[in-house]
BAGUTOR-185738 format. One record per residue: residue in one letter; x, y, z of N, C-alpha, C in turn. Coordinates in nm, 2 decimals, decimal comma. Atoms other than C-alpha are relative to their C-alpha. Example, Ala and Ser with C-alpha at 12.3 -4.5 7.8 and 13.67 -1.06 7.14 Angstrom:
// residues 2
R  type     n_u     n_v     n_w    ca_u    ca_v    ca_w     c_u     c_v     c_w
R     A    0,09   -0,12    0,00    1,23   -0,45    0,78    0,09    0,12    0,00
R     S   -0,09   -0,11    0,00    1,37   -0,11    0,71   -0,08    0,11    0,08
//
This chain:
// residues 289
R  type     n_u     n_v     n_w    ca_u    ca_v    ca_w     c_u     c_v     c_w
R     X    0,06    0,13    0,05    0,30    6,04   -2,67   -0,15    0,02   -0,02
R     X    0,14   -0,01    0,03   -0,05    6,04   -2,83   -0,08   -0,10    0,08
R     X    0,08    0,09   -0,08   -0,34    5,87   -2,65    0,00   -0,15   -0,06
R     X    0,00    0,13    0,06   -0,35    5,58   -2,90    0,13   -0,08    0,03
R     X   -0,13    0,06   -0,03    0,02    5,51   -2,85    0,01   -0,04    0,15
R     X   -0,01    0,03   -0,15   -0,02    5,53   -2,47   -0,08   -0,13    0,03
R     X    0,08    0,12   -0,02   -0,30    5,27   -2,49    0,08   -0,13   -0,05
R     X   -0,08    0,11    0,05   -0,08    5,05   -2,71    0,11   -0,05    0,09
R     X   -0,11    0,04   -0,09    0,21    5,06   -2,47   -0,06   -0,06    0,12
R     X    0,05    0,06   -0,12   -0,01    4,99   -2,17   -0,05   -0,14   -0,02
R     X    0,05    0,13    0,03   -0,18    4,69   -2,33    0,12   -0,09   -0,03
R     X   -0,12    0,08    0,03    0,16    4,57   -2,47    0,08   -0,04    0,12
R     X   -0,08    0,02   -0,13    0,33    4,60   -2,13   -0,08   -0,10    0,08
R     X    0,08    0,10   -0,07    0,04    4,40   -1,97    0,02   -0,14   -0,05
R     X   -0,02    0,13    0,07    0,08    4,12   -2,22    0,14   -0,05    0,03
R     X   -0,14    0,04   -0,01    0,46    4,12   -2,20    0,03   -0,04    0,15
R     X   -0,03    0,03   -0,14    0,46    4,12   -1,82   -0,05   -0,14    0,04
R     X    0,06    0,13   -0,03    0,23    3,81   -1,81    0,09   -0,11   -0,06
R     X   -0,07    0,10    0,08    0,44    3,62   -2,07    0,15   -0,01    0,05
R     X   -0,14   -0,01   -0,03    0,79    3,73   -1,95    0,03    0,02    0,15
R     X   -0,02   -0,02   -0,14    0,74    3,81   -1,58    0,06    0,14    0,03
R     X   -0,05   -0,13   -0,05    0,87    4,10   -1,37    0,14    0,03   -0,05
R     X   -0,13   -0,02    0,05    1,22    4,04   -1,49    0,01    0,00   -0,16
R     X    0,00    0,00    0,15    1,11    4,04   -1,86    0,08    0,10   -0,07
R     X   -0,08   -0,10    0,07    1,26    4,37   -1,96    0,15   -0,02    0,01
R     X   -0,15    0,03   -0,01    1,60    4,28   -1,82    0,04   -0,12   -0,08
R     X   -0,03    0,12    0,08    1,59    3,94   -1,98    0,00    0,04   -0,15
R     X    0,01   -0,04    0,14    1,48    4,10   -2,31    0,13    0,07   -0,04
R     X   -0,12   -0,08    0,03    1,78    4,34   -2,30    0,12   -0,10   -0,01
R     X   -0,12    0,10    0,00    2,02    4,05   -2,22   -0,01   -0,08   -0,12
R     X    0,01    0,09    0,11    1,89    3,82   -2,49    0,02    0,07   -0,13
R     X    0,00   -0,07    0,13    1,85    4,07   -2,77    0,12    0,09   -0,02
R     X   -0,10   -0,10    0,01    2,13    4,31   -2,70    0,14   -0,04    0,04
R     X   -0,14    0,06   -0,03    2,42    4,09   -2,58    0,08   -0,01   -0,12
R     X   -0,09    0,02    0,12    2,72    4,09   -2,81    0,04   -0,14   -0,01
R     X   -0,05    0,13    0,02    2,82    3,77   -2,97   -0,07   -0,06   -0,12
R     X    0,06    0,06    0,11    2,75    3,54   -3,26   -0,13   -0,07    0,03
R     X    0,13    0,06   -0,02    2,39    3,41   -3,31    0,00   -0,12   -0,09
R     X    0,02    0,12    0,08    2,29    3,07   -3,44   -0,09    0,03   -0,12
R     X    0,10   -0,04    0,11    2,00    3,22   -3,64    0,00    0,14   -0,03
R     X   -0,01   -0,14    0,04    2,01    3,54   -3,83   -0,14    0,06   -0,02
R     X    0,12   -0,07    0,02    1,74    3,80   -3,86   -0,06   -0,04   -0,14
R     X    0,06    0,04    0,13    1,50    3,70   -4,14   -0,01   -0,15   -0,02
R     X    0,01    0,15    0,01    1,55    3,33   -4,08   -0,14   -0,05    0,03
R     X    0,13    0,05   -0,03    1,24    3,11   -4,07   -0,04    0,00    0,14
R     X    0,03    0,02   -0,14    1,27    3,05   -3,70   -0,03    0,14    0,06
R     X    0,02   -0,14   -0,05    1,29    3,43   -3,64   -0,14    0,04   -0,04
R     X    0,13   -0,04    0,05    0,98    3,49   -3,85   -0,11   -0,06    0,08
R     X    0,11    0,07   -0,08    0,77    3,23   -3,67    0,00    0,04    0,14
R     X   -0,01   -0,01   -0,14    0,89    3,28   -3,32   -0,02    0,15    0,05
R     X    0,02   -0,14   -0,03    0,85    3,66   -3,33   -0,14    0,05   -0,03
R     X    0,14   -0,04    0,04    0,49    3,66   -3,45   -0,10   -0,03    0,11
R     X    0,10    0,01   -0,10    0,18    3,70   -3,24   -0,08   -0,13   -0,01
R     X    0,06    0,13    0,02    0,05    3,37   -3,38    0,06   -0,10    0,10
R     X   -0,06    0,09   -0,10    0,28    3,20   -3,12   -0,09   -0,02    0,12
R     X    0,10    0,01   -0,11    0,01    3,27   -2,86   -0,10   -0,11   -0,02
R     X    0,09    0,11    0,04   -0,23    3,05   -3,04    0,07   -0,13   -0,01
R     X   -0,08    0,12    0,02    0,04    2,80   -3,13    0,04   -0,06    0,14
R     X   -0,04    0,05   -0,14    0,14    2,77   -2,76   -0,11   -0,07    0,07
R     X    0,11    0,07   -0,06   -0,20    2,68   -2,65   -0,02   -0,14   -0,06
R     X    0,01    0,12    0,07   -0,23    2,42   -2,92    0,11   -0,10    0,04
R     X   -0,11    0,09   -0,04    0,11    2,28   -2,83   -0,03   -0,07    0,13
R     X    0,03    0,06   -0,13    0,01    2,22   -2,47   -0,11   -0,11   -0,01
R     X    0,11    0,10    0,01   -0,31    2,04   -2,57    0,05   -0,12   -0,07
R     X   -0,05    0,12    0,08   -0,13    1,82   -2,83    0,10   -0,08    0,08
R     X   -0,10    0,07   -0,08    0,16    1,74   -2,60   -0,06   -0,09    0,11
R     X    0,06    0,08   -0,11   -0,07    1,62   -2,33   -0,05   -0,14   -0,04
R     X    0,05    0,13    0,04   -0,19    1,33   -2,54    0,10   -0,12    0,01
R     X   -0,09    0,11   -0,02    0,13    1,13   -2,48   -0,01   -0,03    0,15
R     X    0,02    0,03   -0,15    0,06    0,95   -2,14    0,13    0,02    0,08
R     X   -0,12   -0,02   -0,08    0,42    0,95   -2,03    0,05    0,14    0,01
R     X   -0,03   -0,14    0,00    0,49    1,31   -2,13   -0,09    0,07    0,10
R     X    0,10   -0,06   -0,09    0,17    1,41   -1,95    0,02   -0,03    0,14
R     X   -0,03    0,04   -0,14    0,26    1,21   -1,64    0,11    0,08    0,06
R     X   -0,12   -0,07   -0,04    0,59    1,39   -1,62   -0,04    0,15    0,03
R     X    0,04   -0,13   -0,02    0,43    1,73   -1,66   -0,09    0,01    0,12
R     X    0,09    0,00   -0,11    0,15    1,65   -1,41    0,07   -0,01    0,13
R     X   -0,07    0,03   -0,13    0,39    1,53   -1,14    0,11    0,10    0,03
R     X   -0,12   -0,07   -0,02    0,68    1,77   -1,19    0,00    0,15   -0,04
R     X   -0,02   -0,13    0,06    0,61    2,09   -1,38   -0,07    0,11    0,09
R     X    0,07   -0,10   -0,08    0,38    2,27   -1,13   -0,08    0,10   -0,08
R     X    0,08   -0,09    0,09    0,17    2,41   -1,42   -0,13    0,05    0,06
R     X    0,12   -0,05   -0,07   -0,14    2,43   -1,20    0,03    0,09    0,11
R     X   -0,03   -0,09   -0,11    0,03    2,58   -0,90    0,07    0,13   -0,04
R     X   -0,07   -0,12    0,04    0,24    2,83   -1,09    0,00    0,00   -0,16
R     X    0,00    0,00    0,14    0,12    2,84   -1,45    0,07    0,11   -0,07
R     X   -0,07   -0,12    0,06    0,25    3,19   -1,52    0,16   -0,02    0,01
R     X   -0,15    0,02   -0,01    0,60    3,09   -1,39    0,04   -0,10   -0,11
R     X   -0,04    0,09    0,11    0,60    2,79   -1,63    0,00    0,07   -0,13
R     X    0,01   -0,07    0,13    0,49    3,01   -1,92    0,12    0,09   -0,02
R     X   -0,11   -0,09    0,01    0,76    3,26   -1,84    0,13   -0,07   -0,02
R     X   -0,12    0,07    0,02    1,03    3,00   -1,82    0,01   -0,06   -0,14
R     X    0,00    0,05    0,14    0,92    2,85   -2,15    0,02    0,11   -0,10
R     X   -0,02   -0,11    0,10    0,90    3,19   -2,33    0,15    0,05    0,01
R     X   -0,14   -0,04   -0,01    1,25    3,27   -2,19    0,09   -0,09   -0,08
R     X   -0,08    0,11    0,07    1,39    2,94   -2,32   -0,01    0,02   -0,16
R     X    0,02   -0,02    0,14    1,23    3,00   -2,67    0,08    0,13   -0,05
R     X   -0,07   -0,13    0,04    1,37    3,36   -2,68    0,15   -0,02    0,00
R     X   -0,14    0,02   -0,01    1,72    3,25   -2,57    0,05   -0,09   -0,11
R     X   -0,05    0,10    0,10    1,75    2,96   -2,81   -0,03    0,05   -0,15
R     X    0,03   -0,06    0,13    1,60    3,17   -3,10    0,08    0,12   -0,03
R     X   -0,06   -0,13    0,02    1,74    3,52   -3,06    0,13    0,03    0,07
R     X   -0,12   -0,03   -0,08    2,02    3,49   -2,81    0,13   -0,04   -0,06
R     X   -0,13    0,05    0,05    2,39    3,44   -2,86    0,01   -0,15    0,01
R     X   -0,02    0,15    0,00    2,51    3,09   -2,92    0,04   -0,04    0,14
R     X   -0,04    0,03   -0,14    2,67    3,10   -2,57   -0,12   -0,01    0,09
R     X    0,12   -0,01   -0,09    2,34    3,20   -2,40   -0,09   -0,12   -0,04
R     X    0,09    0,11    0,05    2,14    2,95   -2,61    0,05   -0,13    0,05
R     X   -0,05    0,13   -0,05    2,37    2,66   -2,52   -0,01   -0,01    0,15
R     X    0,02    0,00   -0,14    2,36    2,76   -2,16   -0,14   -0,04    0,04
R     X    0,14    0,03   -0,03    1,98    2,75   -2,16   -0,03   -0,14   -0,02
R     X    0,02    0,14    0,03    1,98    2,41   -2,32    0,06   -0,09    0,10
R     X   -0,06    0,08   -0,10    2,22    2,28   -2,07   -0,08    0,00    0,13
R     X    0,08   -0,01   -0,12    2,00    2,40   -1,78   -0,12   -0,09   -0,02
R     X    0,12    0,09    0,02    1,69    2,22   -1,93    0,04   -0,14    0,00
R     X   -0,05    0,14    0,00    1,89    1,90   -1,99    0,02   -0,05    0,14
R     X   -0,02    0,04   -0,14    1,99    1,90   -1,62   -0,13   -0,02    0,07
R     X    0,13    0,02   -0,06    1,63    1,94   -1,52   -0,06   -0,13   -0,04
R     X    0,06    0,13    0,06    1,52    1,66   -1,75    0,06   -0,12    0,07
R     X   -0,07    0,12   -0,07    1,77    1,42   -1,58   -0,06   -0,03    0,13
R     X    0,05    0,02   -0,13    1,60    1,48   -1,25   -0,15   -0,04    0,00
R     X    0,14    0,02    0,01    1,24    1,44   -1,37   -0,02   -0,15   -0,04
R     X    0,03    0,14    0,03    1,15    1,07   -1,35   -0,11   -0,05    0,10
R     X    0,11    0,05   -0,09    0,87    0,86   -1,20   -0,07   -0,11   -0,07
R     X    0,09    0,10    0,05    0,59    0,62   -1,27   -0,13    0,05   -0,04
R     X    0,12   -0,05    0,05    0,29    0,70   -1,48   -0,12   -0,08    0,07
R     X    0,11    0,07   -0,06   -0,06    0,60   -1,36   -0,02   -0,14   -0,06
R     X    0,01    0,13    0,06   -0,05    0,30   -1,60    0,11   -0,09    0,04
R     X   -0,10    0,09   -0,05    0,25    0,16   -1,42    0,13    0,01   -0,08
R     X   -0,12   -0,01    0,07    0,51    0,25   -1,68    0,09    0,11    0,06
R     X   -0,10   -0,10   -0,04    0,83    0,43   -1,58    0,03    0,10   -0,10
R     X   -0,04   -0,10    0,10    0,93    0,75   -1,74    0,12    0,09    0,05
R     X   -0,11   -0,10   -0,04    1,23    0,99   -1,74   -0,01    0,11   -0,11
R     X    0,02   -0,11    0,10    1,21    1,33   -1,91    0,11    0,01   -0,10
R     X   -0,11    0,00    0,09    1,55    1,28   -2,07   -0,01   -0,10   -0,11
R     X    0,03    0,11    0,10    1,41    0,99   -2,28    0,00    0,07   -0,14
R     X    0,00   -0,06    0,13    1,50    1,09   -2,64   -0,13   -0,01   -0,07
R     X    0,12    0,02    0,07    1,17    0,95   -2,76   -0,11    0,10    0,05
R     X    0,09   -0,10   -0,06    0,97    1,18   -2,52    0,04    0,14   -0,04
R     X   -0,05   -0,13    0,04    1,19    1,48   -2,60   -0,04    0,03   -0,15
R     X    0,04   -0,02    0,14    1,12    1,43   -2,97   -0,15    0,02   -0,01
R     X    0,15   -0,02    0,01    0,74    1,40   -2,91   -0,03    0,15    0,04
R     X    0,03   -0,13   -0,04    0,74    1,73   -2,72    0,04    0,10   -0,10
R     X   -0,05   -0,09    0,10    0,95    1,89   -2,99   -0,09    0,01   -0,12
R     X    0,08    0,00    0,13    0,74    1,78   -3,29   -0,14    0,06    0,03
R     X    0,13   -0,06   -0,03    0,41    1,87   -3,11    0,01    0,15    0,01
R     X   -0,02   -0,14   -0,01    0,55    2,21   -3,04    0,02    0,07   -0,13
R     X   -0,03   -0,07    0,12    0,69    2,30   -3,38   -0,12   -0,02   -0,10
R     X    0,11    0,02    0,08    0,39    2,15   -3,56   -0,11    0,11    0,04
R     X    0,10   -0,10   -0,04    0,17    2,38   -3,35    0,04    0,14   -0,03
R     X   -0,05   -0,13    0,03    0,38    2,69   -3,39   -0,01    0,03   -0,15
R     X    0,00   -0,01    0,15    0,40    2,63   -3,77   -0,14    0,01   -0,05
R     X    0,14    0,00    0,05    0,03    2,56   -3,82   -0,07    0,13    0,04
R     X    0,06   -0,13   -0,05   -0,07    2,87   -3,61    0,06    0,11   -0,09
R     X   -0,06   -0,10    0,09    0,17    3,08   -3,82   -0,05   -0,01   -0,14
R     X    0,06    0,01    0,13    0,04    2,94   -4,14   -0,14    0,07   -0,01
R     X    0,13   -0,05    0,00   -0,31    3,05   -4,05   -0,01    0,15    0,05
R     X    0,02   -0,13   -0,06   -0,26    3,36   -3,84    0,13    0,09    0,00
R     X   -0,12   -0,08    0,00    0,10    3,48   -3,90   -0,01    0,12   -0,10
R     X    0,00   -0,12    0,08    0,17    3,83   -4,05    0,07   -0,03   -0,14
R     X   -0,08    0,03    0,12    0,41    3,68   -4,31    0,01   -0,15   -0,01
R     X   -0,01    0,15    0,02    0,32    3,31   -4,38    0,12   -0,04   -0,09
R     X   -0,11    0,05    0,07    0,61    3,11   -4,50   -0,04   -0,08   -0,13
R     X    0,03    0,09    0,11    0,62    2,94   -4,84    0,05   -0,14    0,03
R     X   -0,04    0,14   -0,03    0,70    2,57   -4,88    0,14   -0,01    0,04
R     X   -0,15    0,01   -0,03    1,08    2,62   -4,87    0,02    0,06    0,14
R     X   -0,01   -0,06   -0,13    1,04    2,85   -4,57   -0,05   -0,09    0,12
R     X    0,05    0,09   -0,10    0,83    2,59   -4,38    0,10   -0,11    0,03
R     X   -0,10    0,11   -0,02    1,09    2,32   -4,44    0,12    0,06    0,08
R     X   -0,11   -0,07   -0,07    1,36    2,57   -4,33   -0,03    0,01    0,15
R     X    0,04   -0,01   -0,14    1,17    2,63   -4,00    0,02   -0,14    0,07
R     X   -0,02    0,13   -0,06    1,16    2,26   -3,93    0,14   -0,04    0,02
R     X   -0,15    0,03    0,00    1,53    2,22   -4,01    0,07    0,08    0,11
R     X   -0,06   -0,09   -0,09    1,63    2,52   -3,80   -0,03   -0,04    0,15
R     X    0,04    0,04   -0,14    1,44    2,40   -3,49    0,06   -0,13    0,04
R     X   -0,05    0,14   -0,03    1,59    2,05   -3,52    0,13    0,01    0,08
R     X   -0,12   -0,01   -0,08    1,92    2,17   -3,38   -0,03    0,01    0,15
R     X    0,04   -0,02   -0,14    1,75    2,27   -3,05   -0,04   -0,14    0,06
R     X    0,05    0,13   -0,04    1,58    1,93   -3,03    0,11   -0,10    0,02
R     X   -0,11    0,09   -0,01    1,90    1,74   -3,09    0,09    0,04    0,13
R     X   -0,08   -0,04   -0,11    2,09    1,95   -2,83   -0,07   -0,04    0,13
R     X    0,07    0,04   -0,12    1,82    1,86   -2,58    0,00   -0,15    0,02
R     X   -0,01    0,15   -0,01    1,87    1,49   -2,65   -0,08   -0,08   -0,09
R     X    0,09    0,07    0,09    1,62    1,40   -2,92    0,09   -0,06   -0,11
R     X   -0,07    0,06    0,12    1,73    1,17   -3,21   -0,10   -0,02   -0,11
R     X    0,08    0,02    0,12    1,60    1,12   -3,56   -0,11    0,11   -0,01
R     X    0,09   -0,12   -0,01    1,45    1,47   -3,55   -0,03    0,04   -0,15
R     X    0,04   -0,04    0,14    1,25    1,59   -3,86    0,07    0,12   -0,05
R     X   -0,07   -0,11    0,07    1,42    1,82   -4,11   -0,09    0,07   -0,10
R     X    0,10   -0,05    0,10    1,12    1,88   -4,34   -0,14   -0,01    0,05
R     X    0,14    0,01   -0,04    0,75    1,93   -4,31   -0,05   -0,15   -0,02
R     X    0,04    0,14    0,03    0,70    1,58   -4,47    0,05   -0,09    0,11
R     X   -0,05    0,08   -0,12    0,92    1,43   -4,20   -0,08    0,02    0,12
R     X    0,08   -0,03   -0,11    0,73    1,61   -3,94   -0,14   -0,07    0,00
R     X    0,13    0,06    0,02    0,39    1,49   -4,07    0,01   -0,15    0,03
R     X   -0,01    0,14   -0,02    0,52    1,13   -4,08    0,02   -0,04    0,14
R     X   -0,02    0,03   -0,14    0,65    1,14   -3,73   -0,12    0,01    0,09
R     X    0,12   -0,01   -0,08    0,33    1,27   -3,59   -0,10   -0,12   -0,02
R     X    0,08    0,12    0,02    0,15    0,98   -3,76    0,06   -0,12    0,07
R     X   -0,06    0,11   -0,07    0,40    0,74   -3,62   -0,03   -0,01    0,15
R     X    0,03   -0,01   -0,15    0,33    0,86   -3,26   -0,14   -0,04    0,03
R     X    0,15    0,01   -0,03   -0,05    0,82   -3,29   -0,03   -0,12    0,08
R     X    0,04    0,12   -0,08   -0,07    0,46   -3,16    0,04    0,02    0,15
R     X   -0,04   -0,02   -0,14    0,10    0,58   -2,84   -0,08    0,10    0,08
R     X    0,07   -0,11   -0,05   -0,14    0,87   -2,78   -0,13   -0,04    0,06
R     X    0,13    0,03   -0,06   -0,44    0,87   -2,55   -0,05    0,12    0,08
R     X    0,05   -0,10   -0,08   -0,67    1,10   -2,37   -0,01   -0,05    0,15
R     X    0,00    0,04   -0,14   -0,58    1,02   -2,01   -0,08    0,10    0,09
R     X    0,06   -0,09   -0,09   -0,76    1,17   -1,71    0,08    0,13    0,03
R     X   -0,08   -0,11   -0,02   -0,46    1,39   -1,65    0,00    0,10   -0,12
R     X    0,01   -0,08    0,12   -0,47    1,51   -2,01   -0,12    0,08   -0,01
R     X    0,12   -0,07    0,00   -0,83    1,60   -1,99   -0,01    0,10    0,11
R     X   -0,01   -0,11   -0,11   -0,78    1,78   -1,66    0,08    0,11   -0,04
R     X   -0,09   -0,11    0,05   -0,50    1,98   -1,82   -0,07    0,08   -0,10
R     X    0,07   -0,08    0,10   -0,72    2,07   -2,11   -0,11    0,09    0,06
R     X    0,10   -0,08   -0,07   -1,00    2,19   -1,88    0,07    0,12    0,07
R     X   -0,08   -0,11   -0,07   -0,74    2,39   -1,68    0,04    0,11   -0,10
R     X   -0,05   -0,09    0,10   -0,60    2,55   -2,00   -0,12    0,08   -0,06
R     X    0,11   -0,06    0,08   -0,94    2,62   -2,17   -0,11    0,05    0,08
R     X    0,12   -0,04   -0,08   -1,20    2,65   -1,90    0,03    0,08    0,12
R     X   -0,03   -0,07   -0,13   -1,03    2,76   -1,58    0,14    0,06    0,00
R     X   -0,13   -0,05    0,01   -0,72    2,94   -1,69    0,02    0,12    0,11
R     X   -0,02   -0,11   -0,09   -0,56    3,18   -1,43    0,03    0,13   -0,07
R     X   -0,01   -0,12    0,09   -0,62    3,48   -1,66   -0,07    0,12    0,06
R     X    0,07   -0,12   -0,06   -0,70    3,83   -1,53   -0,12    0,03   -0,08
R     X    0,12   -0,03    0,06   -1,04    3,95   -1,61    0,02    0,08   -0,13
R     X   -0,02   -0,08    0,11   -0,91    4,21   -1,85    0,05   -0,07   -0,12
R     X   -0,06    0,08    0,11   -0,74    3,94   -2,06   -0,09   -0,12   -0,03
R     X    0,08    0,12    0,02   -1,02    3,68   -2,04   -0,06   -0,01   -0,14
R     X    0,07    0,00    0,13   -1,20    3,78   -2,36    0,10   -0,04   -0,11
R     X   -0,10    0,04    0,11   -0,88    3,77   -2,59    0,05   -0,14    0,02
R     X   -0,04    0,14   -0,02   -0,77    3,45   -2,42   -0,10   -0,10   -0,05
R     X    0,11    0,10    0,05   -1,10    3,28   -2,50    0,01   -0,01   -0,15
R     X   -0,01    0,01    0,14   -1,06    3,38   -2,86    0,12   -0,08   -0,04
R     X   -0,12    0,07    0,03   -0,71    3,25   -2,87   -0,02   -0,15    0,02
R     X    0,03    0,14   -0,03   -0,82    2,92   -2,71   -0,09   -0,06   -0,11
R     X    0,09    0,05    0,11   -1,10    2,88   -2,97    0,08   -0,02   -0,13
R     X   -0,08    0,01    0,12   -0,85    2,95   -3,25    0,10   -0,12    0,01
R     X   -0,09    0,11   -0,02   -0,61    2,69   -3,10   -0,07   -0,13   -0,01
R     X    0,09    0,13    0,02   -0,89    2,42   -3,08   -0,03   -0,02   -0,14
R     X    0,03    0,01    0,15   -0,97    2,50   -3,44    0,11   -0,05   -0,08
R     X   -0,12    0,06    0,07   -0,62    2,40   -3,54    0,03   -0,14    0,05
R     X   -0,02    0,14   -0,04   -0,63    2,07   -3,35   -0,05   -0,10   -0,10
R     X    0,05    0,11    0,09   -0,65    1,75   -3,56   -0,13   -0,05    0,05
R     X    0,14    0,05   -0,04   -1,00    1,61   -3,57    0,01   -0,12    0,10
R     X   -0,01    0,12   -0,08   -0,88    1,28   -3,41    0,03    0,03    0,15
R     X   -0,03   -0,04   -0,14   -0,77    1,47   -3,09   -0,12    0,04    0,07
R     X    0,11   -0,07   -0,06   -1,11    1,61   -3,02   -0,07   -0,09    0,11
R     X    0,07    0,09   -0,10   -1,28    1,30   -2,85    0,09   -0,03    0,12
R     X   -0,08    0,03   -0,11   -0,98    1,20   -2,64    0,02    0,11    0,10
R     X   -0,01   -0,11   -0,09   -0,95    1,55   -2,49   -0,13    0,07    0,03
R     X    0,14   -0,06   -0,02   -1,33    1,62   -2,50    0,00    0,14   -0,05
R     X    0,00   -0,13    0,07   -1,28    1,91   -2,73   -0,12    0,01   -0,09
R     X    0,11   -0,01    0,09   -1,57    2,05   -2,93    0,05   -0,01   -0,15
R     X   -0,03    0,00    0,15   -1,58    1,99   -3,31   -0,11    0,07   -0,07
R     X    0,11   -0,08    0,07   -1,78    2,26   -3,49    0,06    0,05   -0,13
R     X   -0,07   -0,03    0,12   -1,64    2,26   -3,85   -0,05    0,13   -0,06
R     X    0,05   -0,12    0,06   -1,87    2,54   -3,98    0,05    0,12    0,08
R     X   -0,04   -0,11   -0,08   -1,80    2,77   -3,69    0,15    0,02    0,00
R     X   -0,15   -0,02    0,00   -1,43    2,70   -3,69    0,05    0,05   -0,13
R     X   -0,04   -0,05    0,13   -1,41    2,78   -4,06   -0,04    0,14   -0,02
R     X    0,05   -0,14    0,02   -1,59    3,11   -4,02    0,03    0,09    0,12
R     X   -0,01   -0,09   -0,12   -1,64    3,28   -3,68    0,13   -0,02    0,08
R     X   -0,12    0,03   -0,08   -1,35    3,11   -3,50    0,13    0,05   -0,07
R     X   -0,12   -0,05    0,08   -1,10    3,18   -3,78    0,00    0,15   -0,01
R     X    0,00   -0,14    0,01   -1,21    3,54   -3,81    0,04    0,06    0,13
R     X   -0,04   -0,06   -0,13   -1,18    3,60   -3,43    0,15   -0,03    0,03
R     X   -0,14    0,03   -0,02   -0,84    3,43   -3,44    0,09    0,11   -0,07
R     X   -0,08   -0,11    0,07   -0,72    3,69   -3,70   -0,01    0,13    0,08
R     X    0,02   -0,13   -0,07   -0,87    3,97   -3,49    0,09    0,00    0,13
R     X   -0,08   -0,01   -0,13   -0,70    3,87   -3,16    0,15    0,00   -0,03
R     X   -0,14   -0,01    0,03   -0,36    3,80   -3,32    0,04    0,13   -0,05
R     X   -0,03   -0,14    0,05   -0,38    4,13   -3,50    0,01    0,10    0,11
R     X    0,00   -0,09   -0,12   -0,46    4,30   -3,17    0,13   -0,02    0,08
R     X   -0,13    0,02   -0,07   -0,16    4,14   -3,00    0,11    0,05   -0,07
R     X   -0,11   -0,06    0,09    0,06    4,23   -3,29    0,01    0,15    0,01
R     X    0,00   -0,15   -0,02   -0,05    4,59   -3,26    0,05    0,04    0,13
R     X   -0,04   -0,04   -0,13    0,01    4,60   -2,89    0,15   -0,02    0,03
R     X   -0,14    0,02   -0,03    0,35    4,44   -2,87    0,09    0,03   -0,11
R     X   -0,09   -0,03    0,12    0,48    4,53   -3,22    0,04   -0,13   -0,07
R     X   -0,05    0,11    0,08    0,59    4,30   -3,50    0,15   -0,02    0,02
R     X   -0,15    0,03   -0,01    0,93    4,13   -3,48    0,04   -0,02    0,14
R     X   -0,06    0,01   -0,13    1,16    4,06   -3,19   -0,02    0,12    0,09
R     X    0,02   -0,11   -0,08    1,11    4,28   -2,89    0,10    0,11   -0,01
R     X   -0,10   -0,10    0,01    1,44    4,45   -2,94   -0,02    0,10   -0,11
R     X    0,03   -0,09    0,11    1,30    4,61   -3,25   -0,10    0,11    0,04
R     X    0,09   -0,10   -0,04    1,05    4,81   -3,05    0,08    0,12    0,05
R     X   -0,07   -0,12   -0,05    1,14    5,16   -2,96   -0,04    0,03    0,15
R     X    0,03   -0,01   -0,15    1,11    5,11   -2,58    0,10    0,10    0,06
//
């Protein structure tokens, strides 16, 4: 193995271990190499988006955007343990995305059933006095649309193979099955539907103290090793640059349009290209490990 390849493997393994955990390699083998029919075929829009390094930027944006719904944020703040075990939450989320995107239909459906069971137990009262339950179809739909909007916008800007208009609609339609299986209703099937739903939710959104605290945790005090702090900062800046302008004040996010259109965008391309180089393009099973 030449020195450059050795460096690539070492960096890639460091990133993968953070995202997938110590059991990541075993999970990867199970998800990608298990025999059985798949819901989504290689080359599908969901494969293209979810296997790209732009997901790192999209994931940060999704967390920020999702936090703006007071009931969804209350549930996360009280039950997810994202501050006490942020890497564990990331690893569970990444495993769920991998299972439902690349796994067999049997494994994907099992993962969805596990999450549904967890949602049924997550209930409480938000600081504003309203009751919430994580299995509420309205909240599940909010989490879903904030997530796929973030993944798609990050892929549009930083993906290796940006989708055309038909491909973007296909991505929204393909992810709709997962949202419905989790309990959401009236799920978007096209980008136009997605944009309309995001607009419909706006009157419900607010920058609560919990949301602002979560943003500070994600952006200012993340539990990131020193070696990964610089690329994480670049990814965070790229994620903020993709946030809608109206979200900036509620979350106390900076708005620097000239810098975001130049330096931030350029650094976003650099960091996603670096991650892509380290972990390889495409699903992990395509790597020659």
